[in-house]
N, C-alpha and C positions, 0 to 999 in steps of 0.2 A: 436451615442452612442458607447463609446470608452472601449474595453476591461479593465473589471476591476474597472468599476466607478459605479457600480450599488451593493449596498451588500442588502440582505433579510433573513429576521429572518425564520427559520423554526424549527420544531420539527421533532428529530431522531425516527423514530424507524426501525425494524430490514426488515435487506432484505431477500427476496425470495429464497428458498434454491439454485436452479439455477445460483443464480446473484453470491452465491459464492466465493471467490478466486479470480476474475475476475476485481476488482478495479470498480465496477457498484455504482455509486448515480441514484436511482429512484425519480423523480421530476413529479409533476404537468404540464401541459403545461403552462396555466397561469404565473405559479413562472418562467419556463424556459423563455418565453417571457418578462416579467420583468426583467430577469437578459441579456435578447441579446443574449441569448447561443443554438448555435444550437444542434443535436440530436450527441451526441460524443464528443460536445465541451468539456473543462478541467473547474471543477469549484474546486476554493481551499475553503478547510471547515478549522473553527476558530472556535477550541478548543482549550482544554491545550494545545497545540501544532498543527500548521498548516500542513493538512496534504492535499489529495487531488484526486481528481477521476474521469471516465467520466461518465460524466453528460446524463441519457438515461426517456426518456419519463415514466412517469409511466404506468402500466398498468391497466387492466381495475378494478384490486382489491384493486388496491392503487393507487388512483387516486386523492387520499383526496388531496385539498390546503394549502400549507406549513405543505407537513409531504417530510423529505427526508429519504428514506430507504437504508439504508448502511450495509454492514455484518462487523460481531463483526474485523475485523481485521482492518478496515479504522476506525472503533471508537477506538482500539485498538492505533494505529497509530495517533490518534487526542486527546485522554485522556477523552474520552465522554463515555457516554453510551445511551443505549436507554429510551426514553423519557427527554434528554437534551436540550434544546433550545440554537441553535447557529445563527452565520451569514456565507452566502457561499455568495460567488461572483464568476463571470467568472474571468477569468484567464489566457494568453498565455504562453505557454511551449516553452523549448528549445529542441533541441538534443543531446543524450550524446552520447560522445567521449567516454567513456570507465565507466564502472560500476562494484564495487568487491562485492562479494556478499560470504557470508558464509549460510552452512545450520544452520537450527535449531535442527536439528534431525540427529542423529545417521546416521542412516540407510538409508539418503535423499541421493543417488547417482543418479542425473540425466546428462543427457549430455549438455556441455557447448550449444550446437547447438539448445536443445530442451529449455532450458531458455530462452533464445533468442528470437524465435520463441515465445515461451508465453507472454513474457514480452511485445511486440511490440503492446499489446491492450491493455495495460491505464498507465497510468504518476505516474512514481517513485519520488521519493525521497530521499536523506541521511540520516542513522538513521532510516529507519520505515524498516514494514516487510512487505513482501509478500506473496500468498500462489498460488501456477497453480495446476492444475490436469495433473498425469501421474501416466498413467495403472491404472485409475480408483479408485489414491487415491490424495490426497490433500497433496503436498511437501509443508513445509514452508522457504523462507530464509530471514537473514536479509541482509539489505543496507549496508556496512559498508563505501563505499566511490563511489559519483560519480564526472565524470569532464565533464561540470564545476560541482561545487559542492552548497549545498544551496539555491538550487531553481528548482522548479519543471523540471522534463524533461522527454523527448519519445525518447524511445529504436527504433533503424533504424536497417536495414542491415549493417551500418559501425560503428555502435559501439561495441567495444572490450568488452566481458566480461570473468570475470575470480572469479574464486572459491577459497575461502581460509579453514578453519579447521573449522571445529565444533567451533562453537559458543561460546557453555558452558564449554568449558574445564577447567579444574580445575587451577586455580591460581597456585599451586604447582608443579601441572607438568606442567605447561606452564614455570614457571622459571627454572625447570631441564631441557628443552628441547629445550628453546629458543634459541642457539647457536646454534645446531643442526639443527634446523628448522624455517628459518626466516619467513615461512609463519602462524604462531602462530597465533592467535586472539586473541589482549584485550577487555576484557568483557566489555561490557557495562553496567552501574550500572544500565537504566534509564529500560533495562530488565534484569527479572532475570527468571531460569528456571521456579519456580514454577508459575509464570507470566503467560510466554508463556502456558505451560501445560493448566491452563484454558482458556488460549484463543481456545485452539486447541481444546478444549473439547465444549467449548458454538461453535463455526466454525461447528464442525462436528454433532449438532444435526441436 
């Protein structure tokens, strides 16, 4: 069986709190065998947009066949919700040469080395959102650019990480300061601040 030659249909259900922010998708063992995917392999989640997650076997509580347990952030990246029926498949990933991020909260300040270490545990893709724990709280970032681009990647020790300014910078403020600060971020209309705050609220329940 070749990677990516089998797709299966699954129903999306919520992840356990302990899996949130870790880029994990839980799946029953029979479905994993059908995909030919080992524990820790990467799956493509085909919603309104494609996103990616590390596939692990479901726990005893969520071991139901055909159920995919993922957190709100993965759902948001894929443009789907709990109860959605989608297709998933196993997919290969490449090593990231560089990743550029922007914090989704003004208060988010984390060392680049800490971000890099946290990102090694799950797949990433350009124009998606990630979260991880720092000092007991989840911090959220937008992946602005990756090299290579437009494909799922894994961060390694050789990946260069750079952080730009607050993602939801006001457009007027951005235009005033653009010449003085070349690091200013262009706001992506696919994600509004209101949408992010809703994602965060759901994520931290």
